[in-house]
N, C-alpha and C positions, 0 to 999 in steps of 0.2 A: 569643387566648384561651389561658390556661395550664392545665395539668393540676392537679388538687388535690394537696396534699401526700401523698406516699406512693404515688401512682398511677403506673402504668407509662406511659411515653411512647407515643403512638400509633404503630403499626407504619408503617414507611416503605414506601410502595407499590413493588413490584418490577415494573419494566416487562416486558411480555410479549416473547417472541422476535420477534414481528412488529413491535412498537413499536421494539425495539432495531434491527431491520433498517432500518426506515424512517428512524430518526434517523441511522444510519450512511450510508445512501444519500443523504440530503439534505446531509450534512456534507461531501460531496466538493467542494462549491463553495468550502469553506475549505481543505481539505487538498490537493486535486489541482490545485495552482497550475501554470498553463502559461505559459511564456515566449513572448510573441508574436513578438518580434524578437531571436533569439539573437545575431545579428551586431551589431545595434545595441547590445546590452548589452556586448559585447566592446569595441566602439568607445568606449563610455562608460568602460570600465575604463582604456583607453589615455589618453583625454582627461583623466580625473581623476587620472592617475598612480597608479592602483590603488585609490583610495579607494572608488569604486563597486564594485570587485571584492569588498570586504569585505561589503557589503550583499548582493551576488549570492551569495557563498559561503554566508552565513548562510541565505538562502532555499533554496539547493540542499539543504543538510543538513536544514533544518526540514521541507521538503515531503516528503522521503524518509521521515523519522521519522513524520510525521503520517499520511502515506498508508498506511504499513505498519500503524500502529495501527488506522486506520479500516477497512482491508480485513480485518484479523483479526476485528474486531468484527462486520462485516457477514457474513462467511462463518461465523463461530461462531453468530451469531443465526439464519442461514438453516438451519444444520445442526440446531440445537435445535428450530426450528419444524418441520422435516421429520421429525425423530425423534418429536415429539409427534403429528404427523399420522399417521405410520406406526403408532404405538402405538394411536391411536384406531381405525384401520382393521384392526388385527390383522396388520400386515405387517412387524413388527420382525424376526422370525426370517428372513424372506426377504431383507430389506434390510440386515441387520446387517453383513455383510462390507464393504459400501460405506461404512457409517458408521465402521467400524473403520479403514479405509484413510484416511478423511477425518481421523480423530483424529490419526493419525501426521503428516499434513501440517500440520494446525493447530498441532501442537507445534513444528514447524519455524518457522512464522510467529510463534508466541508467543515463541520464544527470540530471534528477531531484534528484538523490541520491547524486550528487556532489555539489548541490547548498547550499547556506548559510542557514542551518536550524538546527544548533546545539542548543539544548534546554538550555544548561548551559549558552551559550553566550547570548541568548535571555532573559534569566532570569536576567543576569547582566544589560542588556539594560533596562529591565523593572524597575529595582531598580534605575537606573540613570534617566530615563525619563518615569516615571510611567504614564500610560494612552496613551501617544503617541506611545510608543513601542508596546503596545497591539494592537492598531488600525492598525499600519503598519503590524504587524504579522498576524492579522485577515484577512487582504486583501491578503497577500501572501499565507496564508494557504488555502483560498478559491480558489485562482488561481491554486494552486497546486492540489487541489482536482478535479477541473474541468479538468485540463490537464491530470492528472493521470487516471481519470475515462474514458476519451475518448480513451486514448492509450491502456489501459488494456482491454477495451471492444472490441477494434479492434483485439487484440491478441486472446481473447477468441473466437471470431467468427471464426477466421482462424483455431485455434486449434480444435474447434468443428468439422469443416469440415474435417480436417485431421484425427482426431480420428474416425470419422464415416467411413472414407475410410479404416481405419485399423480394422474396425469391432467392435468398441467400441463407440457407440453414447453417447454423453454427454447430460446432461440436458440443455435445452435452456438457453442461457444467459438472464439476466434480461432485458426485453424489454421496461422498463419504460423510459420515456423521460429523456435524459441525463441532468444532473444538469447544469444549466446556472450560469454565474457569478452573484454575488450580485451587487446591485446598489451601488457602493462604494461612489460615490459623495453624493448621497442622504443619505446614512448612516452617513457619516461624518458630513453633514449639520445637520441632526437630532441630532447627538451627541452634537454638539456645541449649537444648539438651546435649548436643554433640559438640558444644563449644565452637561452632562455626563450620565443622567438617561437612555437614549436610549441604552447605552452600555450594560445594563442589558439584554436586548433582544438579543443583538449581542453575548453575552456570551452564551446564551442558544442555539442560532443557530449554533455556532461553535461546541458545543457538539453534538447536534442532527444530523447535517449534516454528521459528521464522523461516528456516530453510525449507521445511515441508510446505508451508503456506505459499511461499514464493514459487516453488517448483510446480505446485498444483495450479497456479495461475497461468503459467506460460503457454500450455497448449491452447487454452481458450483464447488468450490474447492473440496468438498466431492465427487462429481461425477468424477472429474478428478483423484483424488487419487485412487478411486475404479477402474477406467478404466485402469490406469497404473498397478495396482495390477493384474487385469484380464489378461492383455497382458503378464505380466511376468509369470503368472501361465501357460498360454497357450503356451508360448515359451519354 
């Protein structure tokens, strides 16, 4: 059905923060890809003379980019929902400092989604400069993971305090020691000294580090989605 001539188009529905959160929560089946057998993947790289490595490399860059975007959307939606709920209850002045701290960390996460991490472009670079492109990308991906983990953990801590004040305590965030950066110089030296053999371990670490990070996120995400659902039902 079309609008009559001269009529304004119907407004596009704007999803609510709760709907945005649920979509981002459900989308992790697509974005948070986990490698079941890291060493088998490395063996396939060797057996295929590096051809399978191009596919694996593309997936490593893609999942990092997509995960970062999804987590930003989920945390931003949860923050907006909590702010609206705080406003409804007259708690905005009390909780404002926490929201302001969250805003700073969300800006860090938002900036990361605009950086040069397009998997297709990195695949082209790998075809042009095979080996070198992978090493550069491994360093950048590790730096991304460390920065991303610290920023989102800070947001989770603040959101946990806010949701507790709203009557919906969240499961504790993962209290394990934050991931530190890899020793990049040492890894590059080891790669050169072993004529590239050390990169096999580096490939495995790239897969496992992301796997561990994503799995650690999921219980807290589940608790967050449940808390939002409970507050909606109560409201």
